[in-house]
C-alpha positions in Angstrom: -19.9 -22.8 11.1 -21.9 -19.8 9.3 -20.6 -17.4 11.8 -17.1 -18.5 11.4 -17.4 -18.1 7.6 -18.8 -14.6 7.8 -16.3 -13.6 10.2 -13.5 -15.0 7.9 -14.7 -13.4 4.9 -15.1 -10.0 7.0 -11.8 -10.3 8.3 -10.3 -10.8 4.6 -12.1 -7.7 3.5 -10.5 -5.7 6.3 -7.1 -7.2 5.6 -7.4 -6.3 1.9 -8.7 -2.6 2.8 -5.6 -2.2 4.8 -3.0 -3.6 2.4 -4.6 -1.8 -0.6 -5.8 1.7 0.6 -7.5 4.0 -1.4 -5.3 6.3 -3.9 -4.2 9.3 -2.0 -4.6 11.2 -5.5 -7.5 12.9 -6.8 -10.0 10.4 -9.1 -9.1 12.4 -12.4 -5.3 12.7 -11.5 -3.2 10.1 -13.6 0.5 9.8 -14.8 0.7 10.0 -18.6 3.3 8.2 -20.5 4.3 11.4 -22.2 4.9 12.9 -18.8 6.9 10.3 -17.5 9.4 10.5 -20.6 9.6 14.0 -20.9 10.6 14.4 -17.1 13.0 11.7 -17.3 14.6 12.9 -20.3 14.7 16.6 -18.7 16.3 15.1 -15.6 18.4 12.4 -16.5 22.2 13.3 -15.7 23.8 10.9 -18.3 22.0 12.9 -21.0 23.5 16.2 -19.6 26.9 14.9 -19.4 26.8 13.4 -23.0 25.8 16.9 -24.0 28.8 18.5 -22.4 30.9 15.7 -23.9 29.5 16.6 -27.4 30.2 20.3 -26.9 33.8 19.3 -25.8 34.3 17.4 -28.8 32.9 20.0 -31.1 35.4 22.7 -29.3 38.0 20.2 -30.5 37.7 20.8 -34.2 39.1 24.3 -34.5 42.0 23.5 -32.2 43.5 20.8 -34.2 43.0 22.7 -37.5 44.8 25.8 -36.5 48.4 26.2 -37.1 51.0 25.3 -34.6 51.8 28.3 -32.3 54.7 30.4 -33.8 58.2 30.8 -31.6 59.7 34.0 -30.9 63.3 34.4 -29.8 65.2 37.3 -28.4 69.0 36.9 -27.9 72.5 38.6 -28.0 75.9 37.9 -28.6 78.8 39.7 -26.9 79.0 40.6 -23.2 77.7 38.8 -20.4 75.6 41.6 -19.2 72.1 41.0 -21.0 71.8 42.6 -24.4 75.2 44.2 -24.2 77.3 44.1 -27.4 80.9 44.7 -27.7 81.9 47.7 -29.7 84.0 47.2 -32.9 83.3 43.5 -32.9 81.4 42.7 -36.0 80.3 39.5 -34.7 78.5 40.8 -31.7 75.0 41.6 -32.3 71.2 41.6 -30.6 68.7 39.8 -32.3 65.0 39.0 -32.7 63.6 36.1 -34.7 60.4 34.3 -35.2 59.4 30.7 -36.3 56.3 29.5 -37.8 56.0 25.8 -38.9 53.5 25.3 -41.7 52.2 21.4 -42.0 52.0 19.8 -45.3 49.0 20.9 -47.3 45.9 18.8 -46.3 47.1 17.7 -42.8 45.2 20.0 -40.7 41.9 19.3 -42.8 42.2 15.8 -42.2 42.8 16.5 -38.2 39.7 18.6 -38.4 37.5 16.0 -40.2 38.6 13.4 -37.8 37.8 15.7 -34.9 34.4 16.2 -36.5 33.9 12.3 -37.0 34.7 11.8 -33.2 32.2 14.5 -32.3 29.5 12.9 -34.2 30.3 9.6 -32.7 29.8 11.1 -29.3 26.5 12.8 -30.7 25.4 9.1 -31.5 26.4 8.3 -27.9 23.9 10.6 -26.5 21.3 9.5 -28.5 21.6 6.0 -27.5 21.3 7.3 -23.8 17.9 9.4 -25.0 16.6 6.1 -26.6 17.6 3.9 -23.7 16.0 6.1 -21.0 13.1 6.5 -23.3 12.6 2.8 -23.7 13.4 1.9 -20.1 10.8 4.7 -19.0 8.1 3.0 -21.3 8.7 -0.4 -20.0 8.5 0.7 -16.5 5.3 2.7 -17.2 3.7 -0.4 -18.8 4.8 -2.7 -15.9 3.2 0.0 -13.7 -0.1 0.3 -15.8 -0.4 -3.7 -15.7 0.1 -4.0 -11.9 -2.6 -1.2 -11.6 -5.2 -3.0 -14.0 -4.5 -6.3 -12.3 -5.2 -5.2 -9.2 -8.3 -3.5 -10.1 -9.4 -6.7 -11.9 -8.6 -8.7 -8.8 -10.5 -6.6 -6.5 -13.7 -6.6 -8.5 -13.3 -10.4 -9.2 -13.0 -10.3 -5.2 -16.6 -9.1 -5.0 -17.9 -11.8 -7.4 -15.8 -14.4 -5.0 -17.5 -13.2 -2.3 -21.0 -13.3 -3.7 -20.0 -17.1 -4.7 -19.2 -17.7 -1.1 -22.4 -16.4 0.1 -24.3 -18.7 -2.5 -22.5 -21.7 -1.2 -23.0 -20.8 2.4 -26.7 -20.3 1.6 -27.0 -23.7 -0.1 -24.9 -25.4 2.7 -27.5 -23.9 5.2 -30.5 -25.6 3.4 -28.7 -28.6 3.0 -28.3 -28.5 -0.7 -24.1 -28.0 -0.5 -21.6 -29.6 1.3 -19.3 -28.0 3.8 -16.5 -28.5 1.5 -17.8 -26.0 -1.0 -17.9 -23.2 1.8 -14.3 -24.0 2.7 -13.1 -24.2 -0.4 -14.6 -20.7 -1.3 -12.7 -19.3 1.8 -9.7 -21.0 0.6 -10.1 -19.1 -2.9 -10.4 -16.0 -1.1 -7.0 -16.4 0.7 -5.5 -17.5 -2.4 -6.9 -14.1 -4.1 -5.3 -12.2 -1.2 -2.0 -13.7 -1.9 -2.2 -12.9 -5.7 -3.0 -9.0 -4.7 -0.1 -9.0 -2.5 2.1 -10.0 -5.2 0.6 -7.7 -7.4 1.2 -4.9 -4.9 4.6 -5.6 -4.7 5.1 -5.7 -8.4 3.3 -2.2 -8.6 5.7 -0.9 -5.9 8.6 -2.2 -7.9 7.5 -0.6 -11.1 7.0 2.7 -9.1 10.2 2.6 -7.7 11.6 2.1 -11.1 9.8 4.9 -12.6 10.8 7.2 -9.8 14.4 6.6 -10.3 14.2 7.0 -14.0 12.6 10.3 -13.4 15.4 11.5 -10.7 12.7 11.2 -8.0 12.7 9.5 -4.5 12.1 6.0 -5.0 9.2 5.8 -2.6 7.6 8.9 -3.7 3.9 8.2 -4.3 2.9 8.3 -7.9 -0.9 8.6 -9.3 -2.3 5.9 -11.3 -0.9 5.2 -14.7 -3.3 6.7 -17.5 -5.0 3.9 -19.7 -3.0 3.1 -22.8 -6.1 2.5 -24.7 -5.9 0.3 -27.8 -2.5 -1.3 -28.8 -0.3 0.6 -31.1 -0.3 -0.9 -34.6 2.9 -2.3 -36.0 2.9 -1.3 -39.6 6.2 -2.6 -40.6 7.7 -5.8 -41.6 10.7 -7.1 -40.1 12.8 -6.2 -43.4 11.5 -2.8 -43.1 12.7 -2.8 -39.1 16.1 -3.9 -40.4 16.6 -1.1 -42.7 15.5 1.6 -40.2 17.7 -0.1 -37.6 20.7 0.0 -39.8 20.0 3.8 -40.7 19.2 4.9 -37.0 20.6 2.6 -34.6 22.9 4.9 -32.4 25.7 2.2 -31.9 25.6 1.1 -35.3 26.1 4.9 -36.3 28.6 5.5 -33.9 30.6 2.7 -35.1 30.3 3.8 -38.7 31.6 7.0 -37.6 34.4 5.6 -36.1 35.1 3.6 -39.3 35.2 7.0 -41.4 37.3 8.6 -38.8 39.7 5.9 -38.9 39.8 6.1 -42.8 40.9 9.7 -42.3 43.6 8.5 -40.0 45.0 6.1 -42.5 45.3 9.0 -45.0 46.7 11.3 -42.5 49.3 8.7 -41.5 50.1 8.4 -45.1 50.8 12.3 -45.3 53.2 12.1 -42.5 55.7 10.7 -44.7 55.6 14.3 -46.4 57.6 16.9 -44.7 56.5 20.0 -42.8 57.7 23.4 -43.5 59.0 25.8 -41.0 59.9 29.4 -42.0 61.8 31.8 -39.8 62.9 35.4 -40.0 65.6 37.0 -38.2 66.8 40.7 -37.5 70.3 41.4 -36.2 71.5 44.9 -34.7 75.4 45.1 -34.8 77.1 48.2 -33.2 78.7 50.4 -36.0 77.7 47.8 -38.6 74.5 47.7 -40.8 71.6 45.6 -39.3 70.9 42.5 -40.7 67.9 40.3 -41.8 67.8 36.8 -42.6 65.0 34.1 -43.4 65.4 30.4 -42.6 63.6 27.6 -44.2 63.4 24.3 -42.5 61.9 20.8 -43.5 62.0 17.5 -41.4 63.3 14.7 -42.9 61.6 11.2 -42.2 64.4 9.3 -42.6 63.0 6.6 -40.1 60.1 5.9 -42.4 60.2 2.1 -42.0 60.0 2.4 -38.1 57.9 5.3 -37.8 55.6 6.5 -40.6 55.0 3.0 -42.3 53.9 1.5 -38.8 51.8 4.6 -38.4 50.0 3.8 -41.6 49.7 0.2 -40.4 48.5 1.1 -37.1 45.8 3.5 -38.5 44.7 0.7 -40.8 44.6 -2.0 -38.2 42.2 0.4 -36.2 39.9 1.0 -39.4 39.5 -2.8 -39.7 38.8 -3.2 -36.3 36.1 -0.2 -36.2 34.6 -2.1 -39.5 34.5 -5.3 -37.8 32.9 -3.9 -34.7 30.4 -2.3 -36.9 29.6 -5.4 -38.7 29.2 -7.2 -35.5 26.8 -4.6 -34.3 24.7 -5.0 -37.3 24.4 -8.6 -36.5 23.2 -8.0 -32.9 21.0 -5.2 -34.1 19.0 -7.8 -36.5 18.6 -10.2 -33.8 17.3 -7.7 -31.3 15.0 -6.4 -33.6 13.9 -10.0 -34.8 13.5 -11.0 -31.1 11.3 -8.0 -30.2 9.3 -8.4 -33.5 8.5 -12.0 -32.5 7.7 -11.1 -29.2 5.4 -8.3 -30.4 3.8 -10.8 -32.9 3.2 -13.4 -30.3 1.7 -10.8 -28.0 -0.6 -9.6 -30.7 -2.0 -12.8 -31.7 -2.5 -13.5 -27.8 -4.4 -10.2 -27.4 -6.9 -11.0 -30.4 -7.3 -14.7 -28.8 -7.9 -13.1 -25.4 -10.2 -10.2 -26.6 -12.0 -12.0 -29.2 -12.6 -15.5 -27.7 -11.0 -16.5 -24.4 -12.1 -13.8 -22.0 -15.9 -13.4 -23.4 -16.3 -17.1 -23.5 -15.0 -17.7 -20.0 -16.8 -14.9 -18.4 -19.9 -16.3 -20.0 -19.0 -19.9 -18.7 -18.5 -18.5 -15.3 -22.0 -16.8 -15.4 -23.6 -19.9 -16.8 -22.1 -22.2 -14.1 -22.8 -19.7 -11.2 -26.5 -20.1 -12.6 -26.2 -23.8 -12.8 -24.6 -24.1 -9.3 -27.6 -22.3 -7.8 -30.1 -25.1 -9.2 -27.7 -27.7 -8.5 -26.7 -28.8 -12.0 -22.9 -28.5 -11.5 -20.8 -28.8 -8.8 -18.8 -26.1 -6.8 -15.3 -26.8 -7.9 -16.4 -26.3 -11.8 -17.6 -22.8 -10.8 -14.5 -22.1 -8.8 -12.4 -23.5 -12.0 -14.2 -21.2 -14.3 -13.7 -18.1 -11.6 -9.9 -19.0 -11.9 -10.1 -19.0 -15.5 -11.8 -15.7 -16.0 -9.4 -14.0 -13.4 -6.3 -15.4 -15.0 -7.4 -14.6 -18.6 -8.3 -11.1 -17.8 -5.2 -10.6 -16.1 -3.1 -12.4 -18.8 -4.7 -9.9 -21.5 -3.5 -6.8 -19.6 0.0 -8.7 -19.1 0.3 -9.2 -22.9 -0.8 -5.6 -23.6 1.9 -4.6 -21.9 4.6 -6.9 -23.1 3.5 -5.8 -26.5 3.9 -2.2 -26.0 7.3 -3.0 -24.1 8.5 -4.8 -27.4 7.5 -1.9 -29.5 9.3 0.5 -27.2 12.3 -1.7 -27.7 12.1 -1.5 -31.4 11.7 2.3 -31.2 14.7 2.6 -29.6 16.7 0.7 -32.2 15.1 1.9 -35.5 14.7 5.7 -34.3 10.7 5.7 -35.3 7.9 6.4 -33.2 5.4 3.7 -34.1 2.5 5.7 -32.9 3.1 8.7 -35.0 5.7 7.0 -37.4 8.2 10.0 -37.1 11.9 9.6 -36.3 12.2 10.1 -32.5 16.0 10.9 -32.8 17.4 13.8 -30.5 20.4 14.7 -32.3 20.9 18.5 -33.2 20.5 17.6 -37.1 21.9 21.4 -38.0 25.1 20.9 -35.9 25.5 17.5 -36.8 25.4 18.4 -40.8 27.6 21.2 -40.1 30.1 18.9 -38.4 30.0 16.4 -41.6 31.4 18.9 -43.9 
């Protein structure tokens, strides 16, 4: 029986070594969160696509503000031969004419402002992609970090479990313990192997997610995640976060720009009832007669106002109301998302304090005490195993809650445009370009 136990334990150690090989990277090589975020932002194709979309919208502004292209006409009247006139016929002529349409004052300016608002809305779309990518990278990074920490913790506890199994064998050898204790320790080793396998699968999934976000091959090896250290402080109340969210949430701001754009569309639709002016100049060359010059002034008559211009105003008004309702709905969703993540962060914060200040130290002391007591026969083996499982679970739960806490903060950072670590805006918008486009 002793040989079987030793062989079993040796086999488990070899299996663990095969499933969880040593890291191929140097001991001091780690992947930092900042490196992962920067690489993802630099390589993400959606961000590049959005930047091109913004540039395209900006290029639209001068187009809609420009005057319509003038028209030039060349003609003749007389013979069928091109530019041939009939001698002696005063109605025969050669002519050149030009026409320029001048929109009613204010229309071109409104069209330019509308195009600017559309470009501003597209800019917020790009910002939304940047923040979503950043938050996704942080979430994947924290999952990757947690898996690393949980695997290391489980491997360290494996050594403790092997030691505990040796104590049970030694006590069984001298008749102070029962065979069940030895077998139960072997079962615990198998259960730990199962836990390590699950953690390794979670680590591989987080690694693949990080690689995908950084535009790398999914199975590319990554160095261990750098230690995230202490938890980032959340120095904002929920009301503060809601105010920041309303001022900086990309989706809310995009919809606000569309409300402003549609309000300008209402003003433009109202001005469409006012006539545009076309100015034309004509020069006629007549044989044996003096040349003639002429000017033409033309205005369009909005006689179909009820079925055209009035309906245009109605359409623009409905679009403005629709955008305003969508913006208000986004505000409700924003407040819910902030509260959801805020409550999650606060719950994790409370659990972290409980684990760090009470549960983990106390359970570790309880395990040490029960192991000492088991060696002298004052407690049973099941008590020791129970304490061991408690310590392992609480240690990994601590890392899980820290990852959950940091992930909740990352989601709120994306919604509020604030880096809680630096308490600085994280917006990636071109503020100079944005301010220029708002005039």
